[in-house]
C-alpha positions as CSV (number, residue, x, y, z in Angstrom):
1,X,0.0,0.0,0.0
2,X,1.4,3.4,-1.0
3,X,1.8,6.2,1.6
4,X,-0.7,9.0,2.0
5,X,0.4,12.6,2.6
6,X,-0.7,15.4,4.9
7,X,-1.3,17.5,1.8
8,X,-3.8,14.9,0.5
9,X,-5.6,14.9,3.8
10,X,-5.8,18.7,3.7
11,X,-7.3,18.5,0.2
12,X,-9.8,15.8,1.4
13,X,-10.9,18.0,4.3
14,X,-11.2,21.0,2.0
15,X,-13.5,19.1,-0.4
16,X,-15.6,17.6,2.5
17,X,-16.1,21.1,3.9
18,X,-16.8,22.8,0.5
19,X,-19.0,20.0,-0.7
20,X,-17.5,20.3,-4.2
21,X,-14.2,19.5,-5.8
22,X,-14.3,22.7,-7.9
23,X,-14.9,25.0,-4.9
24,X,-12.3,23.2,-2.8
25,X,-9.7,23.5,-5.6
26,X,-10.4,27.2,-5.9
27,X,-10.0,27.7,-2.2
28,X,-6.5,26.2,-2.1
29,X,-5.5,27.6,-5.5
30,X,-5.2,24.3,-7.2
31,X,-6.6,23.1,-10.6
32,X,-9.7,20.8,-10.4
33,X,-7.8,18.1,-12.2
34,X,-4.9,18.2,-9.7
35,X,-7.4,18.1,-6.8
36,X,-9.2,15.1,-8.3
37,X,-5.9,13.3,-8.8
38,X,-4.8,14.0,-5.2
39,X,-8.1,12.6,-3.9
40,X,-7.9,9.5,-6.1
41,X,-4.3,8.9,-4.9
42,X,-5.5,9.2,-1.3
43,X,-8.3,6.7,-1.9
44,X,-5.8,4.3,-3.5
45,X,-3.3,4.7,-0.7
46,X,-6.0,3.9,1.9
47,X,-7.8,1.3,-0.2
48,X,-11.2,2.8,0.5
49,X,-13.7,5.0,-1.2
50,X,-14.1,8.3,0.6
51,X,-16.3,10.4,-1.7
52,X,-19.3,9.9,-4.0
53,X,-19.2,12.3,-7.0
54,X,-22.6,13.6,-8.1
55,X,-22.8,15.1,-11.6
56,X,-23.5,18.9,-11.2
57,X,-24.3,18.4,-7.5
58,X,-20.9,18.2,-5.9
59,X,-19.9,15.3,-3.6
60,X,-21.0,13.4,-0.6
61,X,-19.0,11.4,1.9
62,X,-19.2,7.7,2.2
63,X,-19.5,6.2,5.8
64,X,-15.7,5.6,5.6
65,X,-15.2,9.2,4.4
66,X,-17.2,10.6,7.4
67,X,-15.0,8.6,9.8
68,X,-11.8,9.6,8.1
69,X,-12.8,13.3,8.1
70,X,-12.8,13.4,11.9
71,X,-9.5,11.5,12.0
72,X,-8.0,13.8,9.3
73,X,-8.9,16.9,11.2
74,X,-7.3,15.5,14.4
75,X,-4.2,14.5,12.6
76,X,-3.8,17.8,10.8
77,X,-4.3,19.6,14.1
78,X,-1.5,17.5,15.7
79,X,0.7,18.1,12.7
80,X,0.2,21.8,13.0
81,X,0.9,21.6,16.7
82,X,4.2,19.8,16.0
83,X,5.1,22.5,13.5
84,X,4.3,25.3,15.9
85,X,6.3,23.6,18.7
86,X,9.3,23.2,16.4
87,X,9.1,26.8,15.2
88,X,8.4,28.2,18.6
89,X,10.9,26.5,20.8
90,X,11.9,29.0,23.4
91,X,9.2,31.5,22.2
92,X,5.5,31.9,22.6
93,X,2.9,29.6,21.3
94,X,1.8,30.2,17.6
95,X,-0.6,28.9,15.0
96,X,-4.4,28.8,14.8
97,X,-6.9,27.3,17.2
98,X,-10.6,26.9,16.3
99,X,-13.1,27.4,19.1
100,X,-16.9,27.0,19.0
101,X,-19.0,29.0,21.4
102,X,-22.7,28.8,22.2
103,X,-24.2,32.0,20.8
104,X,-25.9,33.0,24.0
105,X,-22.7,33.0,26.2
106,X,-20.4,34.3,23.5
107,X,-20.8,38.0,24.2
108,X,-20.1,37.4,27.9
109,X,-17.0,35.2,27.5
110,X,-15.3,35.5,24.2
111,X,-14.2,39.2,24.5
112,X,-12.4,38.4,27.8
113,X,-10.9,35.2,26.4
114,X,-9.7,36.9,23.2
115,X,-8.3,39.9,25.1
116,X,-6.4,37.6,27.5
117,X,-5.0,35.4,24.7
118,X,-3.9,38.5,22.7
119,X,-1.9,39.7,25.7
120,X,-0.5,36.4,26.8
121,X,-0.2,34.6,23.5
122,X,0.2,37.2,20.8
123,X,1.4,34.7,18.1
124,X,-1.6,32.4,18.6
125,X,-4.7,33.1,16.5
126,X,-8.1,32.1,18.0
127,X,-10.6,31.4,15.3
128,X,-14.0,31.6,17.0
129,X,-17.4,30.7,15.7
130,X,-20.7,31.3,17.4
131,X,-23.3,28.5,17.0
132,X,-26.3,26.9,18.7
133,X,-25.8,24.0,21.1
134,X,-26.4,21.2,18.6
135,X,-23.9,22.6,16.1
136,X,-21.4,23.2,19.0
137,X,-21.6,19.6,20.1
138,X,-21.3,18.2,16.5
139,X,-18.5,20.6,15.7
140,X,-16.4,19.6,18.6
141,X,-17.1,15.9,18.1
142,X,-16.2,16.0,14.4
143,X,-13.1,18.1,14.8
144,X,-14.3,21.3,13.3
145,X,-13.6,22.9,16.7
146,X,-10.8,21.8,18.9
147,X,-12.6,23.3,21.9
148,X,-16.1,24.4,22.7
149,X,-17.7,26.6,25.3
150,X,-21.4,26.3,26.1
151,X,-24.2,25.1,28.4
152,X,-24.1,21.5,29.5
153,X,-27.5,20.7,27.9
154,X,-26.6,18.3,25.1
155,X,-26.0,14.6,26.0
156,X,-23.3,13.3,23.6
157,X,-20.9,10.5,24.5
158,X,-18.4,11.8,22.0
159,X,-17.7,14.8,24.2
160,X,-15.6,15.4,27.4
161,X,-16.9,18.2,29.7
162,X,-14.9,20.4,32.0
163,X,-17.0,22.5,34.3
164,X,-16.3,26.3,34.3
165,X,-19.0,27.8,36.5
166,X,-22.7,27.4,37.5
167,X,-25.5,29.8,36.6
168,X,-28.7,29.9,38.7
169,X,-31.7,31.3,36.9
170,X,-33.2,34.7,37.7
171,X,-36.2,36.8,36.7
172,X,-35.7,39.9,34.6
173,X,-38.3,42.5,35.2
174,X,-39.0,46.0,34.0
175,X,-37.3,48.7,36.1
176,X,-40.6,49.9,37.4
177,X,-42.1,46.5,38.0
178,X,-43.7,46.1,41.5
179,X,-41.2,43.3,42.3
180,X,-38.1,45.1,40.8
181,X,-36.6,45.9,44.2
182,X,-37.4,42.6,45.9
183,X,-34.5,40.4,47.2
184,X,-36.2,37.4,45.5
185,X,-39.3,36.4,43.7
186,X,-41.3,33.2,43.4
187,X,-42.4,32.2,39.9
188,X,-45.9,31.5,41.3
189,X,-46.2,35.3,41.9
190,X,-45.7,35.9,38.2
191,X,-47.9,33.0,36.9
192,X,-50.6,35.3,35.5
193,X,-48.2,37.8,33.9
194,X,-47.0,37.6,30.3
195,X,-43.6,36.1,29.7
196,X,-41.1,36.3,26.9
197,X,-39.3,33.0,26.4
198,X,-35.7,32.7,25.1
199,X,-36.8,30.1,22.5
200,X,-33.7,28.1,21.6
201,X,-33.4,24.3,21.2
202,X,-32.3,22.8,24.5
203,X,-32.6,26.1,26.3
204,X,-36.4,26.1,26.1
205,X,-36.4,22.6,27.7
206,X,-34.2,23.9,30.5
207,X,-36.6,26.8,31.2
208,X,-39.5,24.4,31.2
209,X,-37.7,22.4,33.9
210,X,-37.3,25.6,36.0
211,X,-41.1,26.3,35.8
212,X,-41.9,22.6,36.4
213,X,-39.8,22.6,39.5
214,X,-41.8,25.6,40.8
215,X,-45.1,23.9,39.8
216,X,-46.0,26.8,37.5
217,X,-47.3,26.9,34.0
218,X,-45.9,30.2,32.4
219,X,-48.1,32.5,30.3
220,X,-45.8,32.7,27.3
221,X,-46.9,35.8,25.3
222,X,-43.7,36.4,23.3
223,X,-40.8,34.3,22.0
224,X,-37.4,35.3,20.8
225,X,-34.1,33.6,19.8
226,X,-32.0,36.5,21.1
227,X,-31.3,37.6,24.7
228,X,-31.3,41.3,23.8
229,X,-34.8,41.1,22.2
230,X,-36.0,39.5,25.4
231,X,-34.4,42.2,27.5
232,X,-35.9,44.9,25.3
233,X,-39.4,43.5,25.6
234,X,-39.0,43.3,29.4
235,X,-37.7,46.9,29.5
236,X,-40.9,48.1,27.7
237,X,-43.0,46.4,30.4
238,X,-44.5,43.9,28.0
239,X,-43.3,40.8,29.8
240,X,-40.9,39.2,32.3
241,X,-38.2,36.8,31.3
242,X,-36.2,34.0,33.0
243,X,-32.5,34.1,32.1
244,X,-29.1,32.9,33.6
245,X,-26.3,35.2,32.5
246,X,-26.3,38.7,33.9
247,X,-25.6,41.8,31.8
248,X,-23.2,44.3,33.3
249,X,-25.7,47.2,33.0
250,X,-29.4,47.3,34.2
251,X,-30.8,48.6,30.9
252,X,-31.9,47.1,27.6
253,X,-30.3,48.1,24.3
254,X,-33.0,50.8,23.8
255,X,-32.2,52.4,27.1
256,X,-35.2,51.1,29.1
257,X,-34.4,50.0,32.7
258,X,-34.6,46.4,33.7
259,X,-34.0,44.6,37.0
260,X,-32.6,41.2,37.7
261,X,-34.2,39.5,40.7
262,X,-33.1,36.1,42.1
263,X,-35.6,33.3,42.1
264,X,-36.6,32.0,45.5
265,X,-36.2,28.3,46.4
266,X,-33.7,26.0,44.8
267,X,-34.3,26.2,41.0
268,X,-32.3,24.1,38.5
269,X,-29.0,25.7,37.6
270,X,-27.1,25.7,34.4
271,X,-23.5,24.5,34.0
272,X,-21.2,26.3,31.6
273,X,-18.6,23.8,30.4
274,X,-15.5,23.6,28.2
275,X,-15.8,20.8,25.6
276,X,-13.4,18.7,23.7
277,X,-13.7,15.4,21.8
278,X,-13.2,12.1,23.5
279,X,-11.5,10.7,20.4
280,X,-9.1,13.6,20.1
281,X,-5.7,14.0,21.7
282,X,-5.5,17.6,22.7
283,X,-2.9,19.7,21.0
284,X,-0.6,21.9,22.9
285,X,-2.5,25.0,21.7
286,X,-5.8,23.5,22.9
287,X,-4.3,22.5,26.3
288,X,-3.0,26.0,26.9
289,X,-6.2,27.7,25.9
290,X,-8.3,25.3,28.0
291,X,-6.2,26.2,31.0
292,X,-6.6,29.9,30.2
293,X,-10.4,29.4,30.1
294,X,-10.3,27.7,33.5
295,X,-8.3,30.5,35.0
296,X,-10.5,33.3,33.5
297,X,-13.8,31.7,34.1
298,X,-13.6,30.5,37.7
299,X,-16.9,32.2,38.3
300,X,-19.8,33.7,36.4
301,X,-19.1,37.0,34.4
302,X,-19.6,39.9,36.8
303,X,-19.9,37.4,39.7
């Protein structure tokens, strides 16, 4: 069996991600014929079919191709790590690290992480992507992201979880709401009032568990997929909302006052976790950034 090369694996990953030999070839400045030849050589070297070519519809991965895509990303990351170590002996860490972050927590955590990394590791580039929880889990598991940051709400045996901090839920009220200055509030006291739900997959199930624990059925009047829209509706006095992360300022984006009031009792809390793949061997870059995350986020933002 002939040997495969890292370059062939790079081309294979490019084609898998582009979904087309033509687009992948253009992205790496290679002719289509040369790209096709490299892929054929890789399949011959491994004695397995990786791609199915569809006339005028790009390509799809075979089951073997899907497995090799994960392994290829891991191997290429390790190869890049080795190169960075060799080039950076005695100097700071360099290269690129891909991180996925749940879109809700990204505004609260990524700026601090990127600022700290820029100061401590100026030669290391963090390539961050904000996604929903399902895409975060899949991206970490398949090697698209070396690390992930998000809520621990997706059960996936392909992932390892490293707790960062816990987030109890609270009620967000308009600044002039009758309960705005309370030390705590019971959800039963708000049962008849309109609510705006942060309506995201997995998150909505968590919020349902909060109400179920309180024995309350919420009067959901509005739904939104963004925290700031929820905060703006609350600021206008149209509804209340249950959230977990605290903004640093007690106003919505349009300037209306809001108040965060803790929930009474012992409501279900959310864990914010760092994720990596069970099947992957962490690169030096990933290990360093994981440790930086643990040192930065020992507690909730603003907590």
